[in-house]
PyMOL Python script that loads the backbone (N, CA, C, O; Angstrom):
from pymol import cmd

cmd.read_pdbstr("""\
ATOM      1  N   MET A   1     -26.968   8.211 -21.097  1.00  0.00           N
ATOM      2  CA  MET A   1     -26.308   8.927 -20.218  1.00  0.00           C
ATOM      3  C   MET A   1     -25.055   8.395 -20.274  1.00  0.00           C
ATOM      4  O   MET A   1     -24.971   7.270 -20.767  1.00  0.00           O
ATOM      5  N   ALA A   2     -23.903   9.010 -19.829  1.00  0.00           N
ATOM      6  CA  ALA A   2     -22.720   8.824 -20.054  1.00  0.00           C
ATOM      7  C   ALA A   2     -22.260   8.074 -18.790  1.00  0.00           C
ATOM      8  O   ALA A   2     -22.564   8.391 -17.640  1.00  0.00           O
ATOM      9  N   LYS A   3     -21.475   7.023 -19.163  1.00  0.00           N
ATOM     10  CA  LYS A   3     -20.669   6.333 -17.984  1.00  0.00           C
ATOM     11  C   LYS A   3     -19.974   7.132 -17.149  1.00  0.00           C
ATOM     12  O   LYS A   3     -19.304   8.033 -17.653  1.00  0.00           O
ATOM     13  N   GLU A   4     -19.996   6.955 -15.671  1.00  0.00           N
ATOM     14  CA  GLU A   4     -19.095   7.408 -14.945  1.00  0.00           C
ATOM     15  C   GLU A   4     -17.653   6.933 -15.175  1.00  0.00           C
ATOM     16  O   GLU A   4     -17.460   5.794 -15.601  1.00  0.00           O
ATOM     17  N   LYS A   5     -16.560   7.824 -14.888  1.00  0.00           N
ATOM     18  CA  LYS A   5     -15.276   7.456 -14.775  1.00  0.00           C
ATOM     19  C   LYS A   5     -14.898   6.707 -13.499  1.00  0.00           C
ATOM     20  O   LYS A   5     -15.353   7.043 -12.405  1.00  0.00           O
ATOM     21  N   PRO A   6     -14.067   5.698 -13.661  1.00  0.00           N
ATOM     22  CA  PRO A   6     -13.474   4.898 -12.328  1.00  0.00           C
ATOM     23  C   PRO A   6     -12.917   5.876 -11.515  1.00  0.00           C
ATOM     24  O   PRO A   6     -12.206   6.764 -11.986  1.00  0.00           O
ATOM     25  N   LYS A   7     -13.189   5.787 -10.293  1.00  0.00           N
ATOM     26  CA  LYS A   7     -12.315   6.760  -9.225  1.00  0.00           C
ATOM     27  C   LYS A   7     -10.921   6.252  -9.168  1.00  0.00           C
ATOM     28  O   LYS A   7     -10.552   5.092  -9.346  1.00  0.00           O
ATOM     29  N   ALA A   8     -10.260   7.215  -8.915  1.00  0.00           N
ATOM     30  CA  ALA A   8      -8.617   7.058  -8.898  1.00  0.00           C
ATOM     31  C   ALA A   8      -8.347   6.004  -7.679  1.00  0.00           C
ATOM     32  O   ALA A   8      -8.994   5.906  -6.637  1.00  0.00           O
ATOM     33  N   TYR A   9      -7.196   5.232  -8.100  1.00  0.00           N
ATOM     34  CA  TYR A   9      -6.800   4.246  -7.139  1.00  0.00           C
ATOM     35  C   TYR A   9      -5.783   4.745  -6.314  1.00  0.00           C
ATOM     36  O   TYR A   9      -5.277   3.916  -5.558  1.00  0.00           O
ATOM     37  N   ILE A  10      -5.349   5.912  -6.269  1.00  0.00           N
ATOM     38  CA  ILE A  10      -4.329   6.562  -5.357  1.00  0.00           C
ATOM     39  C   ILE A  10      -4.710   6.863  -4.216  1.00  0.00           C
ATOM     40  O   ILE A  10      -3.868   7.094  -3.348  1.00  0.00           O
ATOM     41  N   HIS A  11      -6.222   6.941  -3.910  1.00  0.00           N
ATOM     42  CA  HIS A  11      -6.524   7.475  -2.462  1.00  0.00           C
ATOM     43  C   HIS A  11      -6.397   6.068  -1.558  1.00  0.00           C
ATOM     44  O   HIS A  11      -6.432   6.180  -0.333  1.00  0.00           O
ATOM     45  N   THR A  12      -6.259   4.822  -2.131  1.00  0.00           N
ATOM     46  CA  THR A  12      -6.018   3.672  -1.447  1.00  0.00           C
ATOM     47  C   THR A  12      -4.457   3.593  -1.043  1.00  0.00           C
ATOM     48  O   THR A  12      -4.147   2.827  -0.130  1.00  0.00           O
ATOM     49  N   LEU A  13      -3.614   4.241  -1.593  1.00  0.00           N
ATOM     50  CA  LEU A  13      -2.093   3.982  -1.255  1.00  0.00           C
ATOM     51  C   LEU A  13      -1.806   4.904  -0.589  1.00  0.00           C
ATOM     52  O   LEU A  13      -0.809   4.644   0.084  1.00  0.00           O
ATOM     53  N   TYR A  14      -2.285   6.143  -0.387  1.00  0.00           N
ATOM     54  CA  TYR A  14      -1.604   7.518   0.344  1.00  0.00           C
ATOM     55  C   TYR A  14      -2.989   7.688   1.482  1.00  0.00           C
ATOM     56  O   TYR A  14      -4.122   7.220   1.376  1.00  0.00           O
ATOM     57  N   GLN A  15      -2.390   8.544   2.576  1.00  0.00           N
ATOM     58  CA  GLN A  15      -3.208   9.016   3.570  1.00  0.00           C
ATOM     59  C   GLN A  15      -2.959  10.521   3.365  1.00  0.00           C
ATOM     60  O   GLN A  15      -1.809  10.909   3.161  1.00  0.00           O
ATOM     61  N   VAL A  16      -3.975  11.373   3.409  1.00  0.00           N
ATOM     62  CA  VAL A  16      -3.674  12.833   3.177  1.00  0.00           C
ATOM     63  C   VAL A  16      -3.970  13.550   4.657  1.00  0.00           C
ATOM     64  O   VAL A  16      -5.009  13.212   5.223  1.00  0.00           O
ATOM     65  N   ASP A  17      -3.325  14.274   5.139  1.00  0.00           N
ATOM     66  CA  ASP A  17      -3.707  14.891   6.143  1.00  0.00           C
ATOM     67  C   ASP A  17      -3.834  16.454   5.972  1.00  0.00           C
ATOM     68  O   ASP A  17      -2.829  17.165   5.942  1.00  0.00           O
ATOM     69  N   TYR A  18      -5.042  16.932   5.866  1.00  0.00           N
ATOM     70  CA  TYR A  18      -5.305  18.263   5.423  1.00  0.00           C
ATOM     71  C   TYR A  18      -4.996  19.433   6.522  1.00  0.00           C
ATOM     72  O   TYR A  18      -4.908  20.628   6.244  1.00  0.00           O
ATOM     73  N   LYS A  19      -4.848  18.857   7.836  1.00  0.00           N
ATOM     74  CA  LYS A  19      -4.613  20.105   8.456  1.00  0.00           C
ATOM     75  C   LYS A  19      -2.973  20.520   8.557  1.00  0.00           C
ATOM     76  O   LYS A  19      -2.562  21.672   8.697  1.00  0.00           O
ATOM     77  N   SER A  20      -2.101  19.252   8.450  1.00  0.00           N
ATOM     78  CA  SER A  20      -0.894  19.648   8.184  1.00  0.00           C
ATOM     79  C   SER A  20      -0.212  19.813   6.681  1.00  0.00           C
ATOM     80  O   SER A  20       0.970  20.013   6.404  1.00  0.00           O
ATOM     81  N   ASN A  21      -1.302  19.669   5.849  1.00  0.00           N
ATOM     82  CA  ASN A  21      -1.094  19.484   4.337  1.00  0.00           C
ATOM     83  C   ASN A  21       0.108  18.832   4.145  1.00  0.00           C
ATOM     84  O   ASN A  21       1.053  19.491   3.711  1.00  0.00           O
ATOM     85  N   SER A  22       0.268  17.467   4.427  1.00  0.00           N
ATOM     86  CA  SER A  22       1.087  16.251   4.014  1.00  0.00           C
ATOM     87  C   SER A  22       0.390  14.940   3.734  1.00  0.00           C
ATOM     88  O   SER A  22      -0.726  14.651   4.165  1.00  0.00           O
ATOM     89  N   VAL A  23       1.005  14.319   3.117  1.00  0.00           N
ATOM     90  CA  VAL A  23       0.889  12.773   2.305  1.00  0.00           C
ATOM     91  C   VAL A  23       1.654  12.102   2.707  1.00  0.00           C
ATOM     92  O   VAL A  23       2.842  12.416   2.631  1.00  0.00           O
ATOM     93  N   VAL A  24       1.237  10.904   3.295  1.00  0.00           N
ATOM     94  CA  VAL A  24       1.923   9.634   4.007  1.00  0.00           C
ATOM     95  C   VAL A  24       1.668   8.603   3.104  1.00  0.00           C
ATOM     96  O   VAL A  24       0.561   8.474   2.582  1.00  0.00           O
ATOM     97  N   LEU A  25       2.590   7.874   2.883  1.00  0.00           N
ATOM     98  CA  LEU A  25       2.233   6.445   2.281  1.00  0.00           C
ATOM     99  C   LEU A  25       1.681   5.548   3.059  1.00  0.00           C
ATOM    100  O   LEU A  25       2.246   5.457   4.149  1.00  0.00           O
ATOM    101  N   LYS A  26       0.757   4.829   2.899  1.00  0.00           N
ATOM    102  CA  LYS A  26       0.049   3.454   3.775  1.00  0.00           C
ATOM    103  C   LYS A  26       0.887   2.534   4.167  1.00  0.00           C
ATOM    104  O   LYS A  26       1.171   2.252   5.331  1.00  0.00           O
ATOM    105  N   ASN A  27       1.459   1.858   2.794  1.00  0.00           N
ATOM    106  CA  ASN A  27       2.093   0.675   3.168  1.00  0.00           C
ATOM    107  C   ASN A  27       3.634   0.715   3.001  1.00  0.00           C
ATOM    108  O   ASN A  27       4.074   1.822   2.692  1.00  0.00           O
ATOM    109  N   LYS A  28       4.427  -0.165   3.129  1.00  0.00           N
ATOM    110  CA  LYS A  28       5.903   0.159   3.071  1.00  0.00           C
ATOM    111  C   LYS A  28       6.289  -0.099   1.482  1.00  0.00           C
ATOM    112  O   LYS A  28       5.573  -0.604   0.617  1.00  0.00           O
ATOM    113  N   LYS A  29       7.609   0.392   1.368  1.00  0.00           N
ATOM    114  CA  LYS A  29       8.266   0.251   0.057  1.00  0.00           C
ATOM    115  C   LYS A  29       9.106  -0.847   0.299  1.00  0.00           C
ATOM    116  O   LYS A  29       9.442  -1.214   1.424  1.00  0.00           O
ATOM    117  N   CYS A  30       9.467  -1.407  -0.832  1.00  0.00           N
ATOM    118  CA  CYS A  30      10.054  -2.781  -1.026  1.00  0.00           C
ATOM    119  C   CYS A  30      11.468  -2.418  -1.046  1.00  0.00           C
ATOM    120  O   CYS A  30      11.800  -1.648  -1.947  1.00  0.00           O
ATOM    121  N   PRO A  31      12.604  -2.921  -0.022  1.00  0.00           N
ATOM    122  CA  PRO A  31      13.811  -2.743   0.203  1.00  0.00           C
ATOM    123  C   PRO A  31      14.395  -3.133  -1.145  1.00  0.00           C
ATOM    124  O   PRO A  31      15.262  -2.334  -1.498  1.00  0.00           O
ATOM    125  N   ARG A  32      14.144  -4.272  -2.130  1.00  0.00           N
ATOM    126  CA  ARG A  32      14.653  -4.668  -2.793  1.00  0.00           C
ATOM    127  C   ARG A  32      14.439  -3.829  -4.392  1.00  0.00           C
ATOM    128  O   ARG A  32      15.422  -3.552  -5.079  1.00  0.00           O
ATOM    129  N   CYS A  33      13.521  -3.614  -4.673  1.00  0.00           N
ATOM    130  CA  CYS A  33      13.065  -2.980  -5.740  1.00  0.00           C
ATOM    131  C   CYS A  33      12.352  -1.476  -5.834  1.00  0.00           C
ATOM    132  O   CYS A  33      12.364  -0.781  -6.850  1.00  0.00           O
ATOM    133  N   GLY A  34      11.778  -1.146  -4.671  1.00  0.00           N
ATOM    134  CA  GLY A  34      11.250   0.168  -4.573  1.00  0.00           C
ATOM    135  C   GLY A  34       9.958   0.307  -4.898  1.00  0.00           C
ATOM    136  O   GLY A  34       9.639   1.496  -4.926  1.00  0.00           O
ATOM    137  N   ASN A  35       9.002  -0.502  -5.179  1.00  0.00           N
ATOM    138  CA  ASN A  35       7.728  -0.634  -5.392  1.00  0.00           C
ATOM    139  C   ASN A  35       6.954  -0.697  -4.070  1.00  0.00           C
ATOM    140  O   ASN A  35       7.517  -1.075  -3.043  1.00  0.00           O
ATOM    141  N   ILE A  36       5.574  -0.302  -4.090  1.00  0.00           N
ATOM    142  CA  ILE A  36       4.795  -0.387  -2.993  1.00  0.00           C
ATOM    143  C   ILE A  36       4.373  -1.788  -2.568  1.00  0.00           C
ATOM    144  O   ILE A  36       3.806  -2.570  -3.331  1.00  0.00           O
ATOM    145  N   MET A  37       4.690  -2.060  -1.274  1.00  0.00           N
ATOM    146  CA  MET A  37       4.170  -3.668  -0.966  1.00  0.00           C
ATOM    147  C   MET A  37       2.747  -3.880  -0.649  1.00  0.00           C
ATOM    148  O   MET A  37       2.134  -3.044   0.014  1.00  0.00           O
ATOM    149  N   ALA A  38       2.239  -4.862  -1.049  1.00  0.00           N
ATOM    150  CA  ALA A  38       0.793  -5.198  -0.584  1.00  0.00           C
ATOM    151  C   ALA A  38       0.843  -5.605   1.109  1.00  0.00           C
ATOM    152  O   ALA A  38       1.792  -6.170   1.651  1.00  0.00           O
ATOM    153  N   HIS A  39      -0.277  -5.217   1.706  1.00  0.00           N
ATOM    154  CA  HIS A  39      -0.482  -5.687   3.242  1.00  0.00           C
ATOM    155  C   HIS A  39      -1.391  -6.972   3.283  1.00  0.00           C
ATOM    156  O   HIS A  39      -2.593  -6.880   3.036  1.00  0.00           O
ATOM    157  N   HIS A  40      -0.790  -8.181   3.601  1.00  0.00           N
ATOM    158  CA  HIS A  40      -1.954  -9.247   3.720  1.00  0.00           C
ATOM    159  C   HIS A  40      -2.126  -9.522   5.114  1.00  0.00           C
ATOM    160  O   HIS A  40      -1.174  -9.496   5.893  1.00  0.00           O
ATOM    161  N   LEU A  41      -3.277  -9.780   5.455  1.00  0.00           N
ATOM    162  CA  LEU A  41      -3.748 -10.375   6.729  1.00  0.00           C
ATOM    163  C   LEU A  41      -3.701 -11.895   6.807  1.00  0.00           C
ATOM    164  O   LEU A  41      -3.160 -12.419   7.781  1.00  0.00           O
ATOM    165  N   LYS A  42      -4.138 -12.499   6.014  1.00  0.00           N
ATOM    166  CA  LYS A  42      -4.463 -14.243   6.051  1.00  0.00           C
ATOM    167  C   LYS A  42      -3.567 -14.638   5.167  1.00  0.00           C
ATOM    168  O   LYS A  42      -3.093 -13.908   4.296  1.00  0.00           O
ATOM    169  N   PRO A  43      -3.265 -15.920   5.362  1.00  0.00           N
ATOM    170  CA  PRO A  43      -3.032 -16.820   6.602  1.00  0.00           C
ATOM    171  C   PRO A  43      -2.260 -16.236   7.621  1.00  0.00           C
ATOM    172  O   PRO A  43      -2.588 -16.362   8.800  1.00  0.00           O
ATOM    173  N   VAL A  44      -1.297 -15.630   7.284  1.00  0.00           N
ATOM    174  CA  VAL A  44      -0.590 -14.803   8.264  1.00  0.00           C
ATOM    175  C   VAL A  44      -0.168 -13.421   7.720  1.00  0.00           C
ATOM    176  O   VAL A  44      -0.001 -13.133   6.535  1.00  0.00           O
ATOM    177  N   GLU A  45      -0.031 -12.645   8.757  1.00  0.00           N
ATOM    178  CA  GLU A  45      -0.027 -11.029   8.500  1.00  0.00           C
ATOM    179  C   GLU A  45       1.598 -10.745   7.952  1.00  0.00           C
ATOM    180  O   GLU A  45       2.646 -10.914   8.576  1.00  0.00           O
ATOM    181  N   ARG A  46       1.403 -10.292   6.666  1.00  0.00           N
ATOM    182  CA  ARG A  46       2.724  -9.908   5.958  1.00  0.00           C
ATOM    183  C   ARG A  46       2.683  -8.930   5.178  1.00  0.00           C
ATOM    184  O   ARG A  46       1.614  -8.435   4.821  1.00  0.00           O
ATOM    185  N   TYR A  47       3.930  -8.466   4.762  1.00  0.00           N
ATOM    186  CA  TYR A  47       4.106  -7.384   3.348  1.00  0.00           C
ATOM    187  C   TYR A  47       4.675  -7.946   2.565  1.00  0.00           C
ATOM    188  O   TYR A  47       5.794  -8.388   2.825  1.00  0.00           O
ATOM    189  N   GLN A  48       4.006  -8.145   1.152  1.00  0.00           N
ATOM    190  CA  GLN A  48       4.645  -8.619  -0.071  1.00  0.00           C
ATOM    191  C   GLN A  48       4.721  -7.941  -1.134  1.00  0.00           C
ATOM    192  O   GLN A  48       3.711  -7.303  -1.430  1.00  0.00           O
ATOM    193  N   CYS A  49       5.651  -7.873  -1.842  1.00  0.00           N
ATOM    194  CA  CYS A  49       6.065  -7.172  -3.240  1.00  0.00           C
ATOM    195  C   CYS A  49       5.465  -8.087  -4.452  1.00  0.00           C
ATOM    196  O   CYS A  49       5.780  -9.263  -4.638  1.00  0.00           O
ATOM    197  N   GLY A  50       4.549  -7.342  -5.240  1.00  0.00           N
ATOM    198  CA  GLY A  50       3.963  -8.091  -6.336  1.00  0.00           C
ATOM    199  C   GLY A  50       4.975  -8.141  -7.422  1.00  0.00           C
ATOM    200  O   GLY A  50       4.826  -8.942  -8.345  1.00  0.00           O
ATOM    201  N   TYR A  51       6.079  -7.271  -7.370  1.00  0.00           N
ATOM    202  CA  TYR A  51       6.710  -7.273  -8.445  1.00  0.00           C
ATOM    203  C   TYR A  51       7.947  -8.272  -8.432  1.00  0.00           C
ATOM    204  O   TYR A  51       8.156  -9.018  -9.389  1.00  0.00           O
ATOM    205  N   CYS A  52       8.809  -8.249  -7.233  1.00  0.00           N
ATOM    206  CA  CYS A  52       9.908  -8.855  -7.198  1.00  0.00           C
ATOM    207  C   CYS A  52       9.666 -10.171  -6.269  1.00  0.00           C
ATOM    208  O   CYS A  52      10.479 -11.095  -6.262  1.00  0.00           O
ATOM    209  N   GLY A  53       8.659 -10.176  -5.607  1.00  0.00           N
ATOM    210  CA  GLY A  53       8.324 -11.652  -4.645  1.00  0.00           C
ATOM    211  C   GLY A  53       8.966 -11.449  -3.374  1.00  0.00           C
ATOM    212  O   GLY A  53       9.196 -12.464  -2.717  1.00  0.00           O
ATOM    213  N   TYR A  54       9.340 -10.201  -2.845  1.00  0.00           N
ATOM    214  CA  TYR A  54       9.911 -10.294  -1.540  1.00  0.00           C
ATOM    215  C   TYR A  54       8.861 -10.198  -0.698  1.00  0.00           C
ATOM    216  O   TYR A  54       7.771  -9.790  -1.097  1.00  0.00           O
ATOM    217  N   THR A  55       9.097 -10.590   0.650  1.00  0.00           N
ATOM    218  CA  THR A  55       8.072 -10.997   1.594  1.00  0.00           C
ATOM    219  C   THR A  55       8.913 -10.698   2.904  1.00  0.00           C
ATOM    220  O   THR A  55      10.031 -11.116   3.205  1.00  0.00           O
ATOM    221  N   GLU A  56       8.010  -9.811   3.635  1.00  0.00           N
ATOM    222  CA  GLU A  56       8.564  -9.644   4.879  1.00  0.00           C
ATOM    223  C   GLU A  56       7.191 -10.034   6.054  1.00  0.00           C
ATOM    224  O   GLU A  56       6.036  -9.611   6.003  1.00  0.00           O
ATOM    225  N   PHE A  57       7.793 -10.949   7.045  1.00  0.00           N
ATOM    226  CA  PHE A  57       6.441 -11.057   7.901  1.00  0.00           C
ATOM    227  C   PHE A  57       6.454 -10.334   9.087  1.00  0.00           C
ATOM    228  O   PHE A  57       7.514  -9.890   9.530  1.00  0.00           O
ATOM    229  N   VAL A  58       5.203 -10.138   9.746  1.00  0.00           N
ATOM    230  CA  VAL A  58       5.013  -9.307  10.651  1.00  0.00           C
ATOM    231  C   VAL A  58       5.029  -9.993  11.989  1.00  0.00           C
ATOM    232  O   VAL A  58       4.053 -10.697  12.251  1.00  0.00           O
ATOM    233  N   ILE A  59       5.990  -9.892  12.870  1.00  0.00           N
ATOM    234  CA  ILE A  59       6.079 -10.644  14.155  1.00  0.00           C
ATOM    235  C   ILE A  59       5.541  -9.665  15.508  1.00  0.00           C
ATOM    236  O   ILE A  59       5.992  -8.608  15.949  1.00  0.00           O
ATOM    237  N   LYS A  60       4.549 -10.391  15.880  1.00  0.00           N
ATOM    238  CA  LYS A  60       3.950  -9.508  17.125  1.00  0.00           C
ATOM    239  C   LYS A  60       4.384 -10.030  18.161  1.00  0.00           C
ATOM    240  O   LYS A  60       4.484 -11.257  18.161  1.00  0.00           O
ATOM    241  N   LYS A  61       4.713  -9.395  19.169  1.00  0.00           N
ATOM    242  CA  LYS A  61       5.396  -9.501  20.396  1.00  0.00           C
ATOM    243  C   LYS A  61       4.192  -9.682  21.655  1.00  0.00           C
ATOM    244  O   LYS A  61       4.540  -9.795  22.830  1.00  0.00           O
TER     245      LYS A  61
END
""", "prot")
cmd.dss("prot")
cmd.show_as("cartoon", "prot")
cmd.util.cbc("prot")
cmd.orient("prot")
């Protein structure tokens, strides 16, 4: 039996709205280098770029 191919990673980065035929990026883009930033919840909620190291903390009011 042949191995199954791994599923695409793209579906975790984008949200697809089939009613309005639009695609929206789930996370922010890095203002320094333009790559997609990771969203971390622990120990402090923040967005962090794995490429250039830029970090943006989420401040809740």
